[in-house]
C-alpha positions as a Markdown table, in Angstrom:
| # | Residue | x | y | z |
|---|---|---|---|---|
| 1 | Met | 136.7 | 112.4 | 114.8 |
| 2 | Ala | 134.8 | 115.6 | 115.6 |
| 3 | Lys | 136.9 | 117.6 | 113.2 |
| 4 | Tyr | 136.4 | 115.1 | 110.5 |
| 5 | Ile | 132.6 | 115.2 | 110.9 |
| 6 | Ile | 132.6 | 119.1 | 110.9 |
| 7 | Lys | 134.7 | 119.0 | 107.8 |
| 8 | Arg | 132.4 | 116.6 | 106.0 |
| 9 | Ile | 129.3 | 118.7 | 107.0 |
| 10 | Leu | 130.9 | 121.9 | 105.6 |
| 11 | Gln | 131.7 | 120.0 | 102.4 |
| 12 | Ser | 128.2 | 118.8 | 102.1 |
| 13 | Ile | 126.8 | 122.3 | 102.5 |
| 14 | Leu | 129.0 | 123.4 | 99.6 |
| 15 | Val | 127.9 | 120.5 | 97.5 |
| 16 | Leu | 124.2 | 121.3 | 98.1 |
| 17 | Phe | 124.9 | 124.9 | 97.2 |
| 18 | Gly | 126.4 | 123.8 | 93.9 |
| 19 | Val | 123.5 | 121.5 | 93.2 |
| 20 | Ser | 121.0 | 124.3 | 93.7 |
| 21 | Val | 122.9 | 126.5 | 91.2 |
| 22 | Ile | 123.2 | 123.8 | 88.6 |
| 23 | Val | 119.5 | 122.8 | 89.0 |
| 24 | Phe | 118.4 | 126.4 | 88.7 |
| 25 | Leu | 120.5 | 127.2 | 85.6 |
| 26 | Ile | 119.4 | 124.1 | 83.8 |
| 27 | Met | 115.8 | 124.8 | 84.4 |
| 28 | Arg | 115.7 | 128.5 | 84.0 |
| 29 | Val | 118.6 | 129.4 | 81.5 |
| 30 | Phe | 119.1 | 126.3 | 79.3 |
| 31 | Ser | 115.4 | 125.2 | 79.0 |
| 32 | Ala | 112.7 | 126.5 | 76.7 |
| 33 | Asp | 110.2 | 129.1 | 77.7 |
| 34 | Pro | 107.5 | 127.4 | 79.7 |
| 35 | Ala | 104.8 | 130.0 | 78.9 |
| 36 | Pro | 103.7 | 128.7 | 75.5 |
| 37 | Val | 103.6 | 125.1 | 76.9 |
| 38 | Val | 101.6 | 126.0 | 80.0 |
| 39 | Leu | 99.2 | 128.5 | 78.3 |
| 40 | Gly | 98.8 | 126.6 | 75.0 |
| 41 | Glu | 99.8 | 127.4 | 71.4 |
| 42 | His | 96.9 | 129.9 | 71.0 |
| 43 | Ala | 98.1 | 132.2 | 73.8 |
| 44 | Thr | 98.8 | 135.8 | 72.9 |
| 45 | Glu | 102.1 | 137.5 | 73.6 |
| 46 | Glu | 100.4 | 139.8 | 76.1 |
| 47 | Ser | 99.0 | 136.8 | 78.1 |
| 48 | Met | 102.3 | 135.1 | 78.1 |
| 49 | Lys | 104.1 | 138.2 | 79.3 |
| 50 | Ala | 101.5 | 138.6 | 82.1 |
| 51 | Trp | 102.0 | 134.9 | 83.1 |
| 52 | Arg | 105.8 | 135.3 | 83.2 |
| 53 | Asp | 105.5 | 138.5 | 85.3 |
| 54 | Ser | 103.1 | 136.7 | 87.8 |
| 55 | Asn | 105.5 | 133.8 | 88.1 |
| 56 | Gly | 108.6 | 135.9 | 88.5 |
| 57 | Leu | 110.2 | 134.7 | 85.2 |
| 58 | Ser | 110.6 | 138.3 | 84.1 |
| 59 | Asp | 113.0 | 139.2 | 86.9 |
| 60 | Pro | 116.8 | 139.1 | 86.4 |
| 61 | Ile | 118.3 | 135.6 | 86.7 |
| 62 | Leu | 120.2 | 136.5 | 90.0 |
| 63 | Val | 116.9 | 137.7 | 91.6 |
| 64 | Gln | 115.1 | 134.5 | 90.5 |
| 65 | Tyr | 117.9 | 132.4 | 91.9 |
| 66 | Leu | 117.9 | 134.2 | 95.3 |
| 67 | Asn | 114.1 | 133.9 | 95.5 |
| 68 | Phe | 114.5 | 130.2 | 94.7 |
| 69 | Leu | 117.3 | 129.7 | 97.2 |
| 70 | Gly | 115.5 | 131.6 | 99.9 |
| 71 | Gly | 112.3 | 129.6 | 99.4 |
| 72 | Ala | 114.2 | 126.3 | 99.4 |
| 73 | Leu | 115.9 | 127.1 | 102.7 |
| 74 | Thr | 112.5 | 127.7 | 104.3 |
| 75 | Gly | 110.9 | 124.6 | 102.7 |
| 76 | Asn | 109.0 | 126.6 | 100.1 |
| 77 | Leu | 109.9 | 125.1 | 96.7 |
| 78 | Gly | 107.3 | 127.1 | 94.7 |
| 79 | Thr | 103.9 | 126.3 | 93.2 |
| 80 | Ser | 103.1 | 124.0 | 90.4 |
| 81 | Tyr | 102.2 | 125.8 | 87.1 |
| 82 | Tyr | 99.3 | 123.3 | 86.5 |
| 83 | Thr | 97.8 | 122.3 | 89.8 |
| 84 | His | 98.6 | 125.6 | 91.6 |
| 85 | Thr | 99.5 | 123.5 | 94.6 |
| 86 | Ala | 102.7 | 123.9 | 96.7 |
| 87 | Val | 105.5 | 121.8 | 95.2 |
| 88 | Thr | 106.4 | 120.5 | 98.7 |
| 89 | Gln | 102.9 | 119.1 | 99.1 |
| 90 | Glu | 102.9 | 117.5 | 95.6 |
| 91 | Ile | 106.3 | 115.8 | 96.4 |
| 92 | Met | 105.4 | 114.6 | 99.8 |
| 93 | Ser | 102.2 | 113.0 | 98.6 |
| 94 | Arg | 104.2 | 110.9 | 96.2 |
| 95 | Phe | 107.6 | 110.5 | 98.0 |
| 96 | Pro | 106.5 | 107.5 | 100.2 |
| 97 | Ala | 105.9 | 105.4 | 97.1 |
| 98 | Thr | 109.4 | 106.1 | 95.9 |
| 99 | Ile | 110.9 | 105.5 | 99.3 |
| 100 | Glu | 109.1 | 102.1 | 99.6 |
| 101 | Leu | 110.2 | 101.0 | 96.2 |
| 102 | Ala | 113.9 | 102.1 | 96.8 |
| 103 | Leu | 114.0 | 100.4 | 100.2 |
| 104 | Val | 112.7 | 97.1 | 98.9 |
| 105 | Ala | 115.1 | 97.3 | 95.9 |
| 106 | Ile | 118.1 | 98.0 | 98.1 |
| 107 | Ile | 117.2 | 95.2 | 100.5 |
| 108 | Leu | 116.9 | 92.8 | 97.6 |
| 109 | Ala | 120.1 | 94.0 | 96.0 |
| 110 | Ser | 122.0 | 93.8 | 99.3 |
| 111 | Leu | 120.9 | 90.3 | 100.2 |
| 112 | Val | 121.4 | 88.7 | 96.8 |
| 113 | Gly | 124.6 | 90.8 | 96.1 |
| 114 | Ile | 126.3 | 89.9 | 99.3 |
| 115 | Val | 125.5 | 86.2 | 99.0 |
| 116 | Leu | 126.6 | 86.0 | 95.4 |
| 117 | Gly | 129.8 | 88.0 | 96.2 |
| 118 | Val | 130.8 | 85.8 | 99.1 |
| 119 | Val | 130.1 | 82.5 | 97.2 |
| 120 | Ser | 132.0 | 83.8 | 94.2 |
| 121 | Ala | 135.0 | 84.8 | 96.3 |
| 122 | Val | 135.1 | 81.5 | 98.2 |
| 123 | His | 134.8 | 79.5 | 95.0 |
| 124 | Lys | 137.2 | 81.7 | 93.0 |
| 125 | Gly | 138.0 | 80.4 | 89.5 |
| 126 | Thr | 135.2 | 77.9 | 89.4 |
| 127 | Ala | 132.0 | 77.8 | 87.3 |
| 128 | Ile | 130.1 | 79.5 | 90.2 |
| 129 | Asp | 132.5 | 82.4 | 90.0 |
| 130 | Gly | 132.1 | 82.6 | 86.3 |
| 131 | Val | 128.3 | 82.7 | 86.5 |
| 132 | Ser | 128.4 | 85.4 | 89.2 |
| 133 | Thr | 130.7 | 87.4 | 87.0 |
| 134 | Val | 128.4 | 87.1 | 84.0 |
| 135 | Phe | 125.4 | 88.1 | 86.1 |
| 136 | Ala | 127.3 | 91.2 | 87.4 |
| 137 | Leu | 128.2 | 92.2 | 83.9 |
| 138 | Leu | 124.6 | 91.8 | 82.7 |
| 139 | Gly | 123.3 | 93.7 | 85.7 |
| 140 | Val | 125.6 | 96.7 | 85.0 |
| 141 | Ser | 125.0 | 96.6 | 81.2 |
| 142 | Met | 121.2 | 96.3 | 81.0 |
| 143 | Pro | 119.2 | 99.6 | 81.0 |
| 144 | Ile | 116.5 | 99.7 | 83.6 |
| 145 | Tyr | 113.8 | 100.4 | 81.1 |
| 146 | Trp | 114.8 | 97.4 | 79.0 |
| 147 | Ser | 115.0 | 94.9 | 81.8 |
| 148 | Gly | 111.7 | 96.3 | 83.2 |
| 149 | Ile | 110.0 | 95.7 | 79.9 |
| 150 | Leu | 111.4 | 92.2 | 79.7 |
| 151 | Leu | 110.1 | 91.4 | 83.2 |
| 152 | Ile | 106.7 | 92.7 | 82.3 |
| 153 | Ile | 106.6 | 90.6 | 79.1 |
| 154 | Leu | 107.7 | 87.5 | 81.0 |
| 155 | Phe | 105.8 | 87.6 | 84.3 |
| 156 | Ala | 102.8 | 89.6 | 83.2 |
| 157 | Gly | 102.4 | 88.9 | 79.5 |
| 158 | Ile | 103.4 | 85.3 | 79.2 |
| 159 | Trp | 103.1 | 83.7 | 82.6 |
| 160 | His | 100.3 | 86.0 | 84.0 |
| 161 | Val | 101.6 | 85.6 | 87.6 |
| 162 | Leu | 102.4 | 89.2 | 88.5 |
| 163 | Pro | 100.7 | 92.6 | 87.7 |
| 164 | Ser | 102.4 | 94.7 | 85.0 |
| 165 | Gly | 102.0 | 98.1 | 86.8 |
| 166 | Gly | 100.5 | 100.2 | 89.5 |
| 167 | Arg | 101.0 | 100.0 | 93.3 |
| 168 | Val | 97.8 | 98.2 | 94.4 |
| 169 | Asp | 94.4 | 97.2 | 93.1 |
| 170 | Pro | 91.9 | 100.1 | 93.5 |
| 171 | Leu | 89.5 | 98.0 | 95.7 |
| 172 | Leu | 92.3 | 97.1 | 98.1 |
| 173 | Gln | 93.6 | 100.6 | 98.9 |
| 174 | Pro | 95.4 | 100.4 | 102.2 |
| 175 | Val | 94.3 | 102.5 | 105.2 |
| 176 | Gly | 97.0 | 104.4 | 107.0 |
| 177 | Gly | 98.8 | 107.7 | 107.1 |
| 178 | Ser | 102.4 | 106.8 | 106.4 |
| 179 | Gly | 102.0 | 106.3 | 102.7 |
| 180 | Leu | 104.2 | 103.2 | 102.9 |
| 181 | Tyr | 101.7 | 100.5 | 101.9 |
| 182 | Ile | 103.6 | 97.5 | 103.3 |
| 183 | Ile | 103.7 | 99.1 | 106.7 |
| 184 | Asp | 100.2 | 100.4 | 106.6 |
| 185 | Thr | 98.8 | 97.0 | 105.7 |
| 186 | Leu | 100.9 | 95.2 | 108.3 |
| 187 | Phe | 99.7 | 97.5 | 111.1 |
| 188 | Ser | 96.1 | 97.4 | 110.0 |
| 189 | Gly | 96.1 | 93.6 | 109.7 |
| 190 | Asp | 94.8 | 93.7 | 106.1 |
| 191 | Phe | 96.8 | 90.7 | 104.9 |
| 192 | Glu | 94.8 | 90.5 | 101.6 |
| 193 | Ala | 95.9 | 94.0 | 100.7 |
| 194 | Leu | 99.5 | 93.2 | 101.9 |
| 195 | Gly | 99.7 | 90.3 | 99.5 |
| 196 | Asn | 98.4 | 92.5 | 96.7 |
| 197 | Val | 100.9 | 95.2 | 97.5 |
| 198 | Met | 103.8 | 92.7 | 97.5 |
| 199 | Gln | 102.7 | 91.3 | 94.1 |
| 200 | His | 102.8 | 94.8 | 92.6 |
| 201 | Ile | 106.2 | 95.8 | 94.1 |
| 202 | Ile | 108.1 | 92.6 | 93.0 |
| 203 | Leu | 108.7 | 93.5 | 89.4 |
| 204 | Pro | 109.6 | 97.2 | 89.8 |
| 205 | Ala | 111.8 | 96.5 | 92.8 |
| 206 | Leu | 113.6 | 93.7 | 90.9 |
| 207 | Ala | 114.1 | 95.9 | 87.8 |
| 208 | Leu | 115.4 | 98.7 | 89.9 |
| 209 | Ser | 117.7 | 96.5 | 92.0 |
| 210 | Leu | 119.6 | 94.7 | 89.2 |
| 211 | Tyr | 122.2 | 97.4 | 88.7 |
| 212 | Ser | 122.8 | 97.8 | 92.4 |
| 213 | Met | 122.8 | 94.1 | 92.9 |
| 214 | Ala | 125.6 | 93.7 | 90.3 |
| 215 | Ile | 127.7 | 96.5 | 91.9 |
| 216 | Ile | 127.3 | 95.0 | 95.4 |
| 217 | Thr | 128.2 | 91.5 | 94.1 |
| 218 | Arg | 131.4 | 92.7 | 92.5 |
| 219 | Met | 132.4 | 94.8 | 95.5 |
| 220 | Thr | 131.7 | 92.0 | 98.0 |
| 221 | Arg | 133.7 | 89.6 | 95.9 |
| 222 | Ser | 136.7 | 91.9 | 95.6 |
| 223 | Ser | 136.6 | 92.8 | 99.3 |
| 224 | Met | 136.3 | 89.1 | 100.3 |
| 225 | Leu | 139.2 | 88.1 | 98.2 |
| 226 | Asp | 141.4 | 90.7 | 99.9 |
| 227 | Thr | 140.2 | 89.7 | 103.3 |
| 228 | Leu | 140.6 | 85.9 | 102.7 |
| 229 | Asn | 144.3 | 86.5 | 102.1 |
| 230 | Glu | 144.9 | 88.4 | 105.4 |
| 231 | Asp | 147.2 | 86.9 | 108.1 |
| 232 | Tyr | 144.4 | 86.7 | 110.7 |
| 233 | Val | 142.3 | 84.6 | 108.4 |
| 234 | Arg | 145.1 | 82.1 | 107.8 |
| 235 | Thr | 145.7 | 82.0 | 111.5 |
| 236 | Ala | 142.0 | 81.2 | 112.1 |
| 237 | Arg | 142.3 | 78.3 | 109.6 |
| 238 | Ala | 145.5 | 77.1 | 111.3 |
| 239 | Lys | 143.7 | 76.9 | 114.6 |
| 240 | Gly | 141.4 | 74.3 | 113.0 |
| 241 | Leu | 138.3 | 76.5 | 112.7 |
| 242 | Lys | 135.7 | 75.3 | 110.1 |
| 243 | Glu | 135.9 | 77.1 | 106.8 |
| 244 | Gly | 132.3 | 78.3 | 107.1 |
| 245 | Lys | 133.0 | 80.0 | 110.5 |
| 246 | Val | 136.2 | 81.5 | 109.2 |
| 247 | Thr | 134.3 | 83.0 | 106.3 |
| 248 | Arg | 131.4 | 84.3 | 108.3 |
| 249 | His | 133.0 | 85.5 | 111.5 |
| 250 | His | 136.4 | 86.6 | 110.4 |
| 251 | Ala | 136.4 | 87.4 | 106.7 |
| 252 | Leu | 132.9 | 88.7 | 106.0 |
| 253 | Arg | 132.7 | 91.0 | 109.0 |
| 254 | Asn | 135.8 | 92.9 | 107.9 |
| 255 | Ala | 135.0 | 92.7 | 104.2 |
| 256 | Met | 131.7 | 94.5 | 104.9 |
| 257 | Leu | 133.3 | 97.9 | 105.5 |
| 258 | Pro | 133.6 | 99.0 | 101.9 |
| 259 | Val | 130.4 | 97.1 | 101.0 |
| 260 | Thr | 128.5 | 99.2 | 103.5 |
| 261 | Thr | 129.7 | 102.3 | 101.8 |
| 262 | Val | 128.5 | 101.0 | 98.4 |
| 263 | Ile | 125.1 | 100.0 | 99.8 |
| 264 | Gly | 124.6 | 103.5 | 101.2 |
| 265 | Leu | 125.5 | 105.2 | 98.0 |
| 266 | Gln | 123.4 | 102.8 | 96.0 |
| 267 | Leu | 120.4 | 103.7 | 98.1 |
| 268 | Gly | 120.8 | 107.4 | 97.2 |
| 269 | Ser | 121.2 | 106.4 | 93.6 |
| 270 | Leu | 118.0 | 104.3 | 93.7 |
| 271 | Leu | 116.0 | 107.2 | 95.0 |
| 272 | Gly | 117.2 | 109.4 | 92.2 |
| 273 | Gly | 117.2 | 106.7 | 89.5 |
| 274 | Ala | 113.7 | 105.4 | 90.0 |
| 275 | Met | 112.3 | 107.7 | 87.2 |
| 276 | Leu | 112.6 | 105.2 | 84.5 |
| 277 | Thr | 111.4 | 102.3 | 86.6 |
| 278 | Glu | 108.4 | 104.2 | 87.9 |
| 279 | Thr | 107.5 | 105.3 | 84.3 |
| 280 | Val | 107.8 | 101.7 | 82.9 |
| 281 | Phe | 105.7 | 100.2 | 85.7 |
| 282 | Ala | 103.3 | 103.2 | 86.2 |
| 283 | Trp | 104.5 | 103.4 | 89.8 |
| 284 | Pro | 102.9 | 106.6 | 91.4 |
| 285 | Gly | 106.1 | 108.0 | 92.9 |
| 286 | Ile | 108.1 | 111.2 | 92.4 |
| 287 | Gly | 110.1 | 109.6 | 89.5 |
| 288 | Lys | 107.1 | 109.2 | 87.2 |
| 289 | Tyr | 105.7 | 112.5 | 88.4 |
| 290 | Thr | 108.9 | 114.3 | 87.5 |
| 291 | Val | 109.0 | 112.8 | 84.0 |
| 292 | Asp | 105.4 | 114.0 | 83.5 |
| 293 | Cys | 106.3 | 117.5 | 84.8 |
| 294 | Ile | 109.4 | 117.7 | 82.5 |
| 295 | Leu | 107.2 | 117.0 | 79.5 |
| 296 | Lys | 104.9 | 119.8 | 80.7 |
| 297 | Ser | 107.7 | 122.2 | 81.5 |
| 298 | Asp | 106.5 | 122.4 | 85.1 |
| 299 | Phe | 109.8 | 123.9 | 86.3 |
| 300 | Pro | 109.1 | 124.4 | 90.0 |
| 301 | Val | 108.2 | 120.8 | 90.5 |
| 302 | Val | 111.3 | 119.5 | 88.5 |
| 303 | Gln | 113.6 | 121.9 | 90.5 |
| 304 | Gly | 112.1 | 120.8 | 93.8 |
| 305 | Val | 112.4 | 117.1 | 93.0 |
| 306 | Val | 116.0 | 117.3 | 91.8 |
| 307 | Leu | 117.0 | 119.4 | 94.7 |
| 308 | Leu | 115.3 | 117.0 | 97.2 |
| 309 | Ile | 117.1 | 114.0 | 95.6 |
| 310 | Gly | 120.4 | 115.9 | 95.8 |
| 311 | Val | 119.9 | 116.7 | 99.4 |
| 312 | Ile | 119.0 | 113.0 | 100.2 |
| 313 | Phe | 122.0 | 111.8 | 98.3 |
| 314 | Val | 124.4 | 114.2 | 100.0 |
| 315 | Ile | 123.0 | 113.3 | 103.5 |
| 316 | Ile | 123.3 | 109.6 | 102.8 |
| 317 | Asn | 126.8 | 110.0 | 101.6 |
| 318 | Leu | 127.6 | 112.0 | 104.7 |
| 319 | Val | 126.1 | 109.5 | 107.1 |
| 320 | Val | 127.9 | 106.6 | 105.3 |
| 321 | Asp | 131.3 | 108.4 | 105.6 |
| 322 | Ile | 130.8 | 109.0 | 109.3 |
| 323 | Ile | 129.7 | 105.4 | 110.0 |
| 324 | Tyr | 132.7 | 104.2 | 107.9 |
| 325 | Ala | 135.1 | 106.4 | 109.9 |
| 326 | Tyr | 133.5 | 105.2 | 113.1 |
| 327 | Leu | 133.8 | 101.5 | 112.2 |
| 328 | Asp | 137.3 | 101.5 | 110.8 |
| 329 | Pro | 139.9 | 102.7 | 113.3 |
| 330 | Arg | 142.5 | 103.2 | 110.5 |
| 331 | Ile | 140.5 | 106.1 | 109.1 |
| 332 | Lys | 140.2 | 107.8 | 112.5 |
| 333 | Tyr | 143.9 | 107.4 | 113.1 |
| 334 | Ser | 144.9 | 108.7 | 109.7 |
| 335 | Lys | 142.7 | 111.7 | 110.1 |
| 336 | Glu | 144.2 | 112.5 | 113.5 |
| 337 | Glu | 147.7 | 112.1 | 112.2 |
| 338 | Gly | 146.8 | 114.3 | 109.2 |
């Protein structure tokens, strides 16, 4: 087990190194010169050259990458071209909003997806199974920005029951240092603000969770179908146990192993894929901020955000692999035999 963990950690380090190289090359080599965008169309050639020199863009590519990598290893991701504020500070001020949205979305996706997957597997071949299959196909097929706009039109434009964007009403700004509004309002006892925060997060969380919900539904159904045909499940039925108990205590517990892996990976995807959702719903997280910085060619911010998302995704993947190996003895045995 220890050898497996060390091996996975070393692999993760190599992946992060590859991510840093790709991010740097895309932003510095394959992108347009940011000087005219930052300084404006009336900037002179001399002023643009001076700006490039002051921001290290005139150095050789290898020197620029080594400076970027050295700063990233020490937590220094550079300075924004526009606000002249440290990129780390800019990201950390907005990251709690993205974390909160992703956590609510993955909780919603997991609860609905597991229930639909179990019901679909238990009632295989019935109308319920067909409806679940259609829902999963729609969830995978619909782009986030399209489903988000439909939700806004329906719930905010036609029914007027939920806000169309933002994170909270300005007059109900939560008091707290975590940046997670749900937690801050709970601990402060401000239930009026809590209700307002929950109203604002429903639509973006639902739009963001639809794809993951569909994936979890299909994985749960597939895993449950395999488990329901195992010998120990048939033995439990032969002993006279009720079908509900057989499903919950025997089939579902073992079927959750691959589902747990999918949920972990989907959480990492939600953190990185929240850009479109945050843009559609004007959610003040790092996704919307990154889109704004891409349009302004604010390279240090974009590099920092993409690298942070890559680190989070790799860490989540590593943790899920270790948990999976710990929960499933067959993996540990196969690793030891190998």
